[in-house]
C-alpha positions as CSV (number, residue, x, y, z in Angstrom):
1,M,-15.0,20.6,7.7
2,P,-11.3,21.1,8.8
3,Y,-9.6,17.8,9.4
4,G,-8.0,19.1,12.6
5,L,-11.5,19.2,14.2
6,I,-12.3,15.7,12.9
7,R,-9.0,14.4,14.3
8,F,-9.6,16.0,17.6
9,V,-12.8,14.0,18.0
10,L,-11.5,10.8,16.6
11,F,-8.3,10.8,18.7
12,R,-10.5,10.8,21.8
13,M,-11.8,7.5,20.8
14,D,-10.2,4.1,20.9
15,A,-8.0,3.8,17.9
16,E,-9.7,0.9,16.2
17,A,-13.2,2.2,17.1
18,A,-12.3,5.5,15.4
19,H,-10.9,3.6,12.4
20,E,-14.2,1.6,12.0
21,H,-16.4,4.7,12.5
22,T,-14.4,6.5,9.8
23,L,-14.7,3.7,7.3
24,A,-18.4,3.3,8.0
25,A,-19.0,7.0,7.4
26,L,-16.9,6.9,4.2
27,E,-18.8,3.9,2.9
28,R,-22.2,5.4,3.8
29,L,-21.5,8.8,2.3
30,Q,-19.5,7.9,-0.8
31,N,-21.2,8.8,-4.1
32,T,-23.6,11.2,-2.3
33,G,-23.5,15.0,-2.1
34,L,-21.8,14.7,1.3
35,Q,-18.7,13.3,-0.4
36,R,-17.8,16.9,-0.9
37,L,-16.7,17.0,2.7
38,W,-13.4,15.3,1.7
39,R,-13.4,15.5,-2.1
40,Q,-10.5,17.4,-3.7
41,P,-9.2,17.8,-7.2
42,R,-6.7,15.2,-8.3
43,V,-3.2,16.6,-9.0
44,Q,-2.2,15.7,-12.5
45,D,1.3,14.4,-12.8
46,P,1.0,11.3,-15.0
47,V,3.6,8.5,-14.8
48,T,3.8,5.1,-16.4
49,L,4.7,2.4,-13.9
50,A,4.7,-1.4,-14.6
51,G,2.7,-0.6,-17.8
52,L,0.1,1.3,-15.8
53,T,-0.5,5.0,-16.4
54,L,-1.1,6.7,-13.1
55,P,-2.6,10.2,-12.9
56,N,-0.1,11.0,-10.2
57,R,2.5,9.3,-8.0
58,V,0.7,9.3,-4.7
59,G,-1.2,6.2,-3.6
60,L,-2.9,4.7,-0.6
61,A,-1.2,1.8,1.1
62,A,-3.1,-1.4,1.9
63,G,-4.5,-1.8,5.4
64,L,-6.9,1.1,5.6
65,D,-9.7,-0.4,3.5
66,K,-9.2,-4.1,4.1
67,N,-12.5,-5.2,2.6
68,A,-12.6,-2.8,-0.4
69,R,-15.8,-1.1,0.8
70,C,-14.6,2.5,0.4
71,I,-13.0,2.6,-3.0
72,D,-15.2,5.4,-4.4
73,A,-14.7,7.5,-1.3
74,L,-10.9,7.1,-1.4
75,E,-10.8,7.8,-5.2
76,S,-12.4,11.2,-4.5
77,M,-9.5,12.2,-2.3
78,G,-7.2,12.6,-5.3
79,F,-5.0,9.5,-5.1
80,G,-3.3,8.3,-8.2
81,F,-3.7,4.8,-7.1
82,V,-5.4,3.0,-4.1
83,E,-4.5,-0.4,-2.7
84,A,-7.2,-2.4,-0.9
85,G,-6.6,-5.4,1.4
86,T,-4.9,-7.3,2.7
87,V,-7.4,-10.1,1.8
88,T,-7.1,-13.8,2.6
89,P,-9.0,-16.7,1.0
90,L,-11.3,-17.2,4.0
91,A,-12.7,-14.6,6.4
92,Q,-10.8,-14.3,9.7
93,P,-11.2,-12.1,12.8
94,G,-7.5,-11.2,13.1
95,N,-5.7,-10.9,16.4
96,A,-7.3,-10.2,19.8
97,K,-8.2,-6.6,20.7
98,P,-6.9,-4.1,21.6
99,R,-4.6,-4.2,18.5
100,L,-4.3,-0.7,17.3
101,F,-2.4,2.1,19.2
102,R,-1.6,5.7,18.5
103,L,1.8,7.3,19.5
104,P,1.0,11.0,18.7
105,A,4.3,12.3,20.1
106,A,6.1,10.3,17.3
107,Q,3.3,10.7,14.7
108,A,3.1,6.9,14.6
109,L,0.8,3.9,15.0
110,I,1.4,0.4,16.2
111,N,-0.9,-2.3,14.9
112,R,-1.2,-6.1,15.3
113,M,-4.4,-6.4,13.4
114,G,-3.5,-9.8,11.8
115,F,-5.2,-9.6,8.4
116,N,-8.7,-9.2,9.8
117,N,-11.0,-9.3,6.7
118,E,-14.3,-10.7,5.3
119,G,-12.6,-13.1,2.9
120,V,-11.8,-12.9,-0.8
121,A,-15.4,-13.7,-2.1
122,A,-16.8,-10.7,-0.2
123,F,-13.8,-8.6,-1.1
124,V,-14.2,-9.0,-4.9
125,A,-18.0,-8.5,-4.6
126,H,-17.3,-5.1,-2.9
127,V,-14.8,-4.2,-5.7
128,G,-17.3,-5.1,-8.4
129,A,-20.1,-3.1,-6.7
130,S,-18.1,0.1,-6.7
131,R,-18.9,3.0,-9.0
132,F,-15.2,2.9,-9.8
133,A,-15.5,-0.6,-11.3
134,E,-18.5,0.5,-13.4
135,Q,-16.6,3.6,-14.7
136,R,-13.5,1.4,-15.5
137,Q,-15.7,-0.7,-17.9
138,S,-16.7,2.4,-19.8
139,A,-13.7,4.7,-19.3
140,A,-13.4,7.4,-21.8
141,K,-10.0,8.4,-23.3
142,G,-8.4,11.4,-21.7
143,A,-6.8,12.0,-18.4
144,P,-5.6,8.7,-16.8
145,R,-7.9,7.3,-14.1
146,M,-6.9,6.1,-10.7
147,A,-5.4,2.6,-10.6
148,L,-6.7,0.0,-8.1
149,G,-4.3,-2.4,-6.4
150,L,-5.5,-5.5,-4.5
151,N,-3.3,-6.8,-1.8
152,I,-3.2,-10.6,-1.0
153,G,-2.1,-12.6,2.0
154,K,-2.5,-16.0,3.7
155,N,-4.9,-17.1,6.4
156,A,-3.4,-17.4,9.9
157,A,-4.6,-21.0,10.2
158,T,-2.9,-22.1,7.0
159,P,0.3,-23.9,7.8
160,M,3.4,-22.2,6.4
161,E,4.1,-25.1,4.1
162,R,0.8,-24.5,2.4
163,A,1.1,-20.7,2.3
164,Q,1.6,-20.8,-1.5
165,D,-1.9,-22.3,-1.9
166,D,-3.5,-19.2,-0.2
167,Y,-1.6,-16.7,-2.4
168,L,-2.5,-18.6,-5.6
169,A,-6.1,-18.8,-4.6
170,C,-6.3,-15.1,-3.8
171,L,-4.4,-14.2,-7.0
172,A,-6.9,-16.1,-9.2
173,A,-9.9,-14.5,-7.4
174,V,-8.7,-10.8,-7.5
175,Y,-6.9,-10.9,-10.9
176,P,-10.0,-9.9,-13.0
177,H,-10.7,-6.9,-10.7
178,A,-7.2,-5.5,-10.2
179,D,-5.0,-3.1,-12.1
180,Y,-2.1,-4.6,-10.1
181,V,-1.8,-7.2,-7.3
182,T,0.5,-6.9,-4.3
183,V,1.8,-10.0,-2.5
184,N,2.1,-9.2,1.2
185,I,4.8,-11.4,2.8
186,S,6.0,-8.7,5.2
187,S,3.4,-8.2,7.8
188,P,4.8,-8.9,11.3
189,N,1.3,-9.8,12.6
190,T,0.8,-13.2,11.0
191,K,3.0,-15.8,12.7
192,N,6.2,-16.7,10.6
193,L,4.9,-14.8,7.5
194,R,8.2,-12.9,7.1
195,D,9.9,-16.3,6.7
196,L,8.6,-16.1,3.1
197,Q,11.2,-13.4,2.5
198,A,14.0,-16.0,2.9
199,D,15.8,-17.2,-0.2
200,E,14.3,-20.7,-0.9
201,A,10.8,-19.9,0.3
202,L,10.7,-16.6,-1.7
203,A,12.0,-18.3,-4.9
204,A,9.4,-21.0,-4.7
205,L,6.6,-18.5,-4.0
206,L,7.6,-16.1,-6.8
207,A,7.9,-18.9,-9.3
208,A,4.5,-20.3,-8.5
209,L,2.9,-16.8,-8.6
210,K,4.5,-15.9,-12.0
211,A,3.3,-19.2,-13.5
212,R,-0.2,-18.5,-12.3
213,Q,0.0,-14.9,-13.5
214,R,0.8,-16.2,-17.0
215,E,-2.1,-18.6,-17.0
216,L,-4.5,-15.8,-15.8
217,A,-3.2,-13.4,-18.4
218,D,-4.0,-15.9,-21.2
219,A,-7.4,-16.5,-19.7
220,H,-8.4,-12.9,-19.2
221,G,-6.5,-11.4,-22.1
222,R,-4.6,-8.8,-20.1
223,H,-1.4,-8.7,-18.0
224,V,-2.0,-7.6,-14.4
225,P,1.4,-6.6,-12.8
226,L,2.5,-8.4,-9.6
227,F,4.3,-6.4,-6.9
228,L,6.0,-7.8,-3.8
229,K,5.8,-5.9,-0.5
230,I,8.8,-6.2,1.8
231,A,9.8,-5.3,5.3
232,P,12.1,-2.5,6.5
233,D,13.8,-4.8,9.0
234,L,16.2,-6.3,6.4
235,D,19.9,-6.0,6.3
236,E,21.7,-5.1,3.0
237,A,22.5,-8.7,2.2
238,Q,18.8,-9.7,2.6
239,V,17.7,-6.8,0.3
240,Q,20.3,-7.8,-2.3
241,S,18.9,-11.4,-2.2
242,I,15.3,-10.2,-2.6
243,A,16.3,-7.9,-5.4
244,A,18.0,-10.8,-7.2
245,A,14.8,-12.9,-6.8
246,L,12.6,-10.2,-8.2
247,L,14.7,-10.0,-11.3
248,E,15.2,-13.7,-11.7
249,H,11.4,-14.4,-11.5
250,G,10.3,-11.4,-13.6
251,M,8.3,-9.6,-10.9
252,D,6.7,-6.4,-12.1
253,G,7.6,-4.2,-9.1
254,V,8.3,-4.0,-5.4
255,I,6.8,-1.9,-2.5
256,A,9.2,-0.8,0.2
257,T,8.2,-1.0,3.0
258,N,5.8,-2.4,5.4
259,T,5.8,-1.7,9.2
260,T,8.9,-2.1,11.4
261,L,9.4,-4.2,14.6
262,S,12.1,-1.7,15.8
263,R,11.2,0.4,18.8
264,Q,14.4,2.5,18.9
265,A,12.7,5.7,17.8
266,V,9.8,5.5,20.3
267,Q,11.4,4.3,23.5
268,G,9.7,5.6,26.6
269,L,6.5,6.6,24.8
270,P,3.1,5.2,25.9
271,H,2.3,2.0,24.0
272,A,5.8,1.8,22.6
273,Q,6.3,-1.7,23.8
274,E,3.0,-3.1,22.4
275,A,3.6,-6.0,20.0
276,G,3.0,-5.3,16.3
277,G,4.2,-3.2,13.4
278,L,5.2,0.4,14.0
279,S,4.4,2.8,11.2
280,G,4.6,6.5,10.6
281,A,7.5,8.9,11.1
282,P,9.8,6.4,12.9
283,V,10.0,4.1,9.8
284,R,10.8,7.0,7.4
285,E,14.6,6.5,7.3
286,A,14.5,2.7,7.3
287,S,12.2,2.7,4.4
288,C,14.4,5.2,2.4
289,R,17.5,3.0,3.2
290,V,15.8,-0.1,1.7
291,I,14.6,1.9,-1.3
292,R,18.2,3.1,-2.0
293,Q,19.5,-0.4,-1.7
294,L,16.8,-1.8,-4.0
295,R,17.4,0.9,-6.6
296,A,21.1,0.2,-6.6
297,A,20.5,-3.6,-7.0
298,L,17.6,-3.4,-9.5
299,G,18.8,-0.7,-11.8
300,A,17.0,2.3,-13.2
301,G,14.0,0.8,-14.8
302,F,12.5,-1.5,-12.2
303,P,9.3,-0.1,-10.6
304,I,9.6,0.7,-6.9
305,I,6.8,2.2,-4.7
306,G,8.1,3.8,-1.5
307,A,6.0,3.7,1.7
308,G,6.7,4.6,5.3
309,G,6.8,7.8,7.2
310,I,5.3,10.3,4.7
311,L,3.7,13.1,6.7
312,N,4.4,16.0,4.3
313,G,5.5,16.9,0.8
314,A,9.2,16.8,1.7
315,D,8.9,13.3,3.0
316,A,7.3,12.2,-0.3
317,V,10.1,13.9,-2.3
318,A,12.6,12.1,-0.1
319,K,11.2,8.8,-1.2
320,I,11.5,9.8,-4.9
321,E,15.1,11.0,-4.3
322,A,15.9,7.6,-2.6
323,G,14.9,5.9,-5.8
324,A,11.1,5.3,-5.6
325,D,8.9,5.9,-8.7
326,A,5.8,6.5,-6.6
327,V,4.8,6.6,-3.0
328,Q,2.0,5.4,-0.7
329,L,0.5,6.9,2.4
330,Y,-1.3,5.4,5.4
331,T,-0.3,6.7,8.8
332,G,0.3,10.2,7.5
333,L,-3.3,10.2,6.2
334,I,-4.5,9.5,9.8
335,Y,-2.5,12.3,11.2
336,K,-2.8,14.9,8.4
337,G,-6.0,14.1,6.6
338,P,-6.8,14.1,2.9
339,A,-5.0,17.3,2.2
340,L,-1.7,15.3,2.5
341,V,-2.6,13.6,-0.8
342,A,-2.6,16.8,-2.8
343,E,0.4,18.2,-0.8
344,A,2.5,15.1,-1.6
345,A,1.5,15.0,-5.2
346,R,2.2,18.7,-5.8
347,A,5.6,18.4,-4.1
348,I,6.6,15.4,-6.3
349,R,5.4,17.3,-9.4
350,A,7.4,20.4,-8.5
351,H,10.5,18.2,-7.7
352,G,10.2,16.6,-11.2
353,A,9.9,20.1,-12.8
354,V,13.0,21.3,-11.1
355,K,14.9,18.2,-12.2
356,C,13.8,18.6,-15.8
357,A,14.8,22.3,-15.7
358,G,18.2,21.4,-14.4
359,R,18.7,18.8,-17.2
360,D,17.7,21.4,-19.8
361,R,20.2,23.9,-18.4
362,Q,23.0,21.3,-18.5
363,A,22.0,20.4,-22.1
């Protein structure tokens, strides 16, 4: 079924209702014959990132599948990696509705969901019940399989001075089920959460997380990489400070970026002044700016995943050129559908082939 037709129907519904109907359909139909409605071959373009071998460089950002109910459906879309969450220790409803808005003229979304999720116990149960989890236990050697990232946050009711406790509890719970874990301190929709990006707070959080990661690695016999997800609304000095903290505390990677609070690119559009994080095309350049600054500060080998404003193959390549090793989609998937996954992966693979050919000619 052409995605344009599906989108035509969904975009005539309330944005969150459409989101929930889509997830319910994916959950119900995954691992059935009807999965062929969205299944597509995975583009093979292997890359090793933070010790993980990914089949390609295109992933799904957290926020779409908050409760890890649709892992198998998403895997069949051809992603190289999928990130579920954000999950918190306890279930919470999130912010009051309405809290999700489309800005089609800007190919953008605004959300103030507020980490609505069923809690970490239900989350890991859903991961464990997936066919993906079963296959991981008996994975045959050959082409690399999709990687699964699990994204963790804090409960809205937890005081900021106790935020560390929530992150440590979630890390311990998701660690056995994850290929990597992302620490989300950059959502604008949990009060004061972005304060954790400040120097002293960030240093304390990263030190505690790395200590717990070492304990969990010993207990489970494997190292699960830790990524930090940061905001686009940072100046160069703040990016430099975060980069220094990442290196000092031995973090395994960084995701740049989350949604923006800026409304400069959408002024005058319906819903433009709604509170929340803006995603999609308007965040494209801010994300690339942060990626360039991170790459300059972190050096060539540090893993960076680029996210924000990818709506075609050229946008994905622009993230790689800015310094990212891999990319994530979310809003682009809403506007363009699953075909964007393969388009972005093919564009990145072609870009890499051209670069290799250029180096060969120079040699």
